C-alpha positions in Angstrom: 165.4 47.6 125.1 162.6 45.5 126.5 159.3 45.8 128.3 159.3 43.3 131.1 158.3 43.0 134.8 159.5 40.2 137.1 158.4 40.1 140.7 161.3 40.3 143.2 159.9 40.4 146.7 156.4 41.7 146.8 153.5 41.6 149.2 151.3 40.4 146.3 153.4 37.2 146.2 152.1 36.3 149.7 148.7 38.0 150.1 146.2 37.2 147.4 144.2 40.4 148.1 147.0 42.4 146.4 146.7 40.5 143.1 143.8 41.3 140.8 142.9 41.3 137.1 142.4 44.1 134.6 141.3 44.5 131.1 141.9 47.6 128.9 140.5 49.1 125.7 144.0 49.7 124.4 147.1 47.6 123.8 149.5 47.6 126.8 152.8 46.0 127.7 154.2 44.0 130.6 155.2 46.3 133.4 152.8 49.1 132.5 151.5 51.1 135.4 147.7 51.1 135.4 144.8 52.8 137.2 141.9 50.5 138.1 138.3 51.6 137.6 135.1 49.8 138.1 134.5 46.1 137.9 134.0 44.9 134.3 130.4 44.2 133.3 129.5 40.6 132.7 126.1 39.2 131.6 127.1 35.5 131.9 125.3 35.2 135.3 122.8 38.0 135.3 121.4 37.0 138.7 124.8 37.5 140.3 125.1 41.3 139.7 126.2 41.7 136.1 129.9 42.2 137.0 133.0 40.0 137.1 134.1 39.8 140.7 137.9 40.3 140.2 138.4 42.0 136.8 138.6 45.8 136.7 138.5 48.2 133.9 142.1 49.5 133.5 143.8 52.4 131.8 147.5 53.3 131.6 148.5 55.5 134.5 149.5 59.2 134.0 152.0 61.3 135.9 149.4 62.5 138.4 147.9 59.1 139.2 147.7 58.5 143.0 146.9 54.8 143.2 148.3 52.5 140.6 149.0 48.9 140.0 151.6 47.3 137.7 150.9 44.7 135.0 152.7 41.4 135.5 151.6 39.7 132.3 151.6 35.9 132.4 150.5 35.6 128.8 151.1 32.7 126.4 153.0 33.3 123.2 151.1 31.7 120.3 152.1 31.0 116.8 151.3 28.9 113.7 153.9 27.0 111.8 152.8 24.9 108.8 149.2 24.9 109.9 150.1 23.7 113.5 149.2 25.9 116.4 152.0 26.3 119.1 151.8 27.8 122.5 154.7 28.6 124.8 154.0 29.5 128.4 157.5 30.9 129.0 157.5 34.6 129.9 160.4 36.4 128.2 160.1 40.1 127.3 158.2 42.6 125.2 154.9 40.8 125.7 152.2 43.0 124.2 148.7 42.7 125.8 146.0 43.1 123.1 143.1 45.3 123.9 140.3 43.3 125.6 142.6 40.7 127.0 142.6 40.0 130.8 145.9 40.5 132.6 147.3 40.2 136.1 147.7 43.4 138.2 149.8 43.7 141.3 148.7 46.4 143.7 151.9 48.1 144.8 153.0 48.4 148.4 155.7 50.2 150.3 159.0 48.2 150.0 157.9 46.0 147.2 160.9 45.0 145.0 160.6 44.1 141.3 162.5 44.1 138.1 161.6 46.4 135.1 163.0 46.4 131.6 164.6 49.6 130.2 161.6 50.2 127.9 159.4 50.6 131.0 161.3 53.9 131.6 160.6 55.4 128.2 163.4 57.0 126.3 165.7 57.8 129.3 167.5 55.0 131.1 167.4 55.3 134.9 170.4 55.6 137.1 171.2 53.3 140.0 170.7 55.2 143.3 168.2 57.7 141.7 164.4 57.6 141.7 161.6 57.1 139.1 158.0 58.3 139.2 155.0 57.6 137.0 155.0 59.3 133.6 152.7 59.3 130.6 151.4 56.1 129.1 152.0 54.0 132.2 155.8 54.3 132.1 158.3 55.5 134.7 160.4 58.6 134.3 163.7 59.3 136.1 163.6 61.7 139.0 166.3 63.3 141.1 164.2 63.2 144.3 161.1 61.6 145.8 157.9 62.4 144.0 154.5 63.3 145.5 153.0 59.9 145.0 154.4 56.6 143.9 158.2 56.7 143.8 160.6 53.8 143.2 164.4 53.8 143.9 166.7 52.2 141.3 168.7 49.6 143.2 170.5 47.4 140.6 171.1 47.4 136.8 172.0 44.2 134.9 171.7 42.7 131.5 168.5 41.1 130.4 169.9 37.9 128.9 167.8 35.4 127.0 169.7 32.4 125.7 173.2 33.8 124.9 172.0 37.2 123.9 171.7 40.5 125.8 168.3 42.2 125.1 169.0 45.4 127.0 169.0 46.2 130.7 166.7 45.4 133.5 166.5 47.3 136.8 165.7 46.1 140.3 163.5 48.8 141.9 162.0 49.3 145.3 158.8 51.2 146.2 160.0 53.9 148.6 156.9 56.1 148.6 153.2 55.8 147.8 
């Protein structure tokens, strides 16, 4: 199973105002639903208002959250081999976002389509044709009917293949209610 989020066809791909940045005090994963709070304090340019203009405090969404965004982490994998530092900018899966690290947030809109890994649904795999709603810790939970707030419909299930290996399932979802 994998935590992963790939944009399919989203308003945030075309309109920059629906893309923003967040930073959290806890570790999160790619595809986590988040609630955005206030702009993050910044004392670099005190005369400009003491805040970063496009970085919000973020927390993992809960089941009762009414306005959420989704993390689309474009992080860089880093490693050290024999004293040499290596960085790979290829996004794969299970990318953990350390606390205090900035990440990209896509503000969700009606009819946005995107791919999520099986781990983004917690312990219960979703079913094609059914729905999913926000749950604890920024994950989705399967639902038999539309929820009160954000609801996505599961459209397609396929294998998440990296190289020649399957790393679980990914699901194409569409936002059907906000």
